C-alpha positions as CSV (number, residue, x, y, z in Angstrom):
1,M,96.2,-126.2,-188.1
2,S,96.5,-129.5,-186.4
3,S,99.5,-130.8,-184.5
4,D,100.0,-133.4,-187.4
5,D,100.8,-130.5,-189.8
6,P,104.4,-130.9,-190.9
7,V,104.8,-127.1,-191.3
8,E,103.6,-126.4,-187.8
9,R,105.8,-129.2,-186.4
10,A,108.8,-127.9,-188.4
11,L,108.4,-124.3,-187.1
12,S,108.2,-125.6,-183.5
13,L,111.3,-127.9,-183.9
14,A,113.5,-125.3,-185.8
15,S,116.2,-123.6,-183.9
16,E,117.1,-120.0,-184.6
17,S,120.4,-118.1,-184.2
18,F,121.1,-114.5,-185.0
19,I,124.3,-113.7,-187.0
20,A,125.9,-110.5,-188.3
21,A,124.6,-109.6,-191.7
22,A,126.2,-107.8,-194.5
23,G,124.3,-105.3,-196.6
24,P,121.9,-102.5,-195.7
25,G,121.8,-101.1,-192.2
26,G,124.4,-98.4,-192.1
27,Q,126.5,-98.4,-188.9
28,N,123.9,-100.5,-187.2
29,V,124.9,-103.5,-189.4
30,N,128.3,-103.7,-187.5
31,K,126.7,-103.6,-184.1
32,V,123.6,-105.8,-184.2
33,A,123.2,-109.4,-185.4
34,T,120.2,-109.0,-187.6
35,A,120.5,-112.0,-189.9
36,V,118.6,-115.2,-188.9
37,Q,119.8,-118.7,-189.4
38,L,117.1,-121.3,-189.1
39,R,118.2,-124.9,-188.6
40,L,115.9,-127.9,-188.7
41,D,116.6,-131.6,-188.5
42,V,114.5,-132.9,-191.3
43,F,114.5,-136.5,-189.9
44,S,112.7,-135.2,-186.8
45,L,109.7,-134.3,-189.0
46,R,109.2,-138.0,-189.9
47,L,108.1,-137.2,-193.4
48,E,107.0,-139.9,-195.8
49,L,109.8,-141.0,-198.2
50,P,108.5,-139.3,-201.4
51,V,107.9,-136.0,-199.5
52,F,111.4,-136.2,-198.0
53,Q,112.9,-136.8,-201.4
54,R,111.0,-133.8,-202.9
55,L,112.1,-131.7,-199.9
56,K,115.7,-132.7,-200.4
57,Q,115.5,-131.9,-204.1
58,L,113.9,-128.5,-203.5
59,A,116.3,-127.6,-200.7
60,G,119.4,-128.3,-202.7
61,S,122.5,-126.9,-201.1
62,R,120.5,-125.7,-198.1
63,M,120.3,-129.3,-196.8
64,T,123.4,-130.7,-195.2
65,A,124.6,-134.3,-195.5
66,K,123.3,-135.0,-191.9
67,G,119.8,-134.0,-193.0
68,E,119.8,-130.5,-191.5
69,L,118.0,-127.8,-193.4
70,V,119.7,-124.4,-193.0
71,I,117.8,-121.3,-194.1
72,T,119.6,-117.9,-193.7
73,A,117.5,-114.7,-194.0
74,R,119.3,-111.4,-194.2
75,R,117.1,-109.3,-196.6
76,F,115.8,-106.9,-194.0
77,R,117.4,-104.6,-191.5
78,T,115.6,-106.0,-188.4
79,Q,115.8,-109.3,-186.6
80,E,112.1,-109.7,-186.5
81,A,111.6,-109.1,-190.2
82,N,114.3,-111.6,-191.0
83,R,112.9,-114.1,-188.5
84,T,109.5,-113.9,-190.2
85,D,111.1,-114.2,-193.6
86,A,113.0,-117.3,-192.6
87,R,110.0,-118.9,-191.1
88,E,107.8,-118.2,-194.2
89,R,110.5,-119.6,-196.5
90,L,110.7,-122.8,-194.4
91,A,106.9,-123.1,-194.4
92,A,106.8,-122.6,-198.2
93,L,109.6,-125.2,-198.8
94,I,107.8,-127.8,-196.7
95,T,104.4,-127.0,-198.3
96,E,105.9,-127.3,-201.8
97,A,107.5,-130.6,-201.0
98,Q,104.1,-132.0,-199.9
99,K,102.5,-131.3,-203.3
100,L,102.4,-134.3,-205.7
101,P,104.0,-133.4,-209.0
102,Q,101.6,-133.5,-211.9
103,K,102.1,-136.4,-214.3
104,R,103.2,-135.3,-217.8
105,A,100.7,-136.2,-220.4
106,K,102.3,-137.5,-223.6
107,S,101.6,-135.4,-226.6
108,R,100.0,-137.1,-229.5
109,L,100.6,-135.8,-233.0
110,N,98.5,-136.8,-235.9
111,R,100.0,-137.7,-239.3
112,V,99.7,-134.1,-240.6
113,G,101.5,-132.7,-237.6
114,K,104.3,-135.2,-237.9
115,E,104.8,-134.3,-241.6
116,Q,104.8,-130.6,-240.8
117,R,107.4,-131.1,-238.1
118,L,109.6,-133.1,-240.4
119,Q,109.3,-130.6,-243.2
120,G,110.3,-127.8,-240.8
121,K,113.3,-129.8,-239.7
122,K,114.3,-130.3,-243.4
123,R,114.0,-126.6,-244.1
124,R,116.1,-125.7,-241.1
125,G,118.7,-128.3,-242.1
126,A,118.9,-126.9,-245.6
127,V,119.4,-123.3,-244.2
128,K,122.2,-124.6,-242.0
129,A,123.8,-126.6,-244.8
130,G,124.0,-123.4,-246.9
131,R,126.1,-121.8,-244.2
132,G,129.3,-123.8,-245.1
133,K,132.6,-122.2,-246.2
134,V,132.5,-120.4,-249.5
135,R,134.8,-122.0,-252.1
136,L,136.2,-120.0,-255.0
137,D,136.4,-122.8,-257.6
């Protein structure tokens, strides 16, 4: 990996803090802060605008209004496993944001296909129309 790699740069710029986690761990969960909270200032990555927008979309509520990406990992019982999990999730998020979305190809129906689709809609409409209230006239 080169130093221009955004994933590598993100992992080096991210700050980690360990917090108390709920869930599995028995009595140990009350004594040891095993959950990892990874924080990264996305602006420090200097991503291109389209990549930044895709990252913001993918991150959703994990990105703060100030542009800080917060990933919390608490699936495992050990700090090291949660640390690795958080770093992998950050790397996956940035890698996914770098991928260009595929353009959707318009579907082209021929005349027969259009007629079949319309006939199906008419049949379905007739079925639904027959479901009205029953009148005893």
